[in-house]
C-alpha positions as CSV (number, residue, x, y, z in Angstrom):
1,X,0.0,0.0,0.0
2,X,1.4,3.4,-1.0
3,X,1.0,6.1,1.6
4,X,-0.8,9.2,0.3
5,X,0.8,12.6,0.6
6,X,-1.0,15.7,1.7
7,X,-1.7,18.3,-1.0
8,X,0.8,20.7,0.6
9,X,4.1,19.6,2.1
10,X,6.1,21.3,4.8
11,X,9.8,22.0,4.4
12,X,10.5,19.0,6.6
13,X,8.2,16.7,4.6
14,X,9.8,18.0,1.3
15,X,13.3,17.4,2.8
16,X,12.3,13.8,3.7
17,X,10.8,13.2,0.3
18,X,14.0,14.5,-1.5
19,X,16.3,12.9,1.1
20,X,18.0,16.1,1.9
21,X,18.1,18.6,4.8
22,X,16.0,21.6,5.7
23,X,19.1,23.7,4.8
24,X,19.3,22.1,1.4
25,X,15.6,22.8,0.7
26,X,16.0,26.4,1.6
27,X,19.1,26.7,-0.6
28,X,17.1,25.2,-3.5
29,X,14.3,27.6,-2.9
30,X,16.7,30.5,-3.0
31,X,18.1,29.3,-6.3
32,X,14.6,28.8,-7.7
33,X,15.3,25.1,-8.3
34,X,12.1,23.7,-6.8
35,X,8.6,23.9,-8.3
36,X,5.4,24.3,-6.4
37,X,6.7,26.7,-3.7
38,X,3.8,28.4,-2.0
39,X,4.4,31.1,0.7
40,X,1.7,31.7,3.2
41,X,2.9,34.6,5.4
42,X,6.2,33.3,6.7
43,X,5.4,29.7,6.1
44,X,6.8,27.8,3.0
45,X,4.8,25.0,1.6
46,X,5.1,22.8,-1.5
47,X,2.4,21.5,-3.8
48,X,3.1,17.7,-3.6
49,X,1.9,17.1,-7.1
50,X,4.3,19.6,-8.6
51,X,7.2,18.4,-6.5
52,X,6.6,14.7,-7.5
53,X,6.2,15.6,-11.2
54,X,9.5,17.6,-11.0
55,X,11.2,14.6,-9.3
56,X,9.9,12.2,-12.0
57,X,11.3,14.5,-14.7
58,X,14.8,14.4,-13.0
59,X,14.9,10.6,-13.1
60,X,17.7,9.2,-15.2
61,X,16.6,7.0,-18.1
62,X,16.9,3.3,-17.7
63,X,19.9,1.8,-19.6
64,X,19.1,-0.2,-22.7
65,X,19.9,-3.9,-22.5
């Protein structure tokens, strides 16, 4: 069974998903490398669908046999 993600992810949840740190997430935000960033007052959230789509696009192609 695949766990479902919430529509919006926190910085900690995004860091867990991307297997990086909070500092790494904030650095990628500053460099405009992550999609789906939503700011609500001082809070930073990520649209899970956009982040997963971006991650899928970054996947390396499978080697041909």
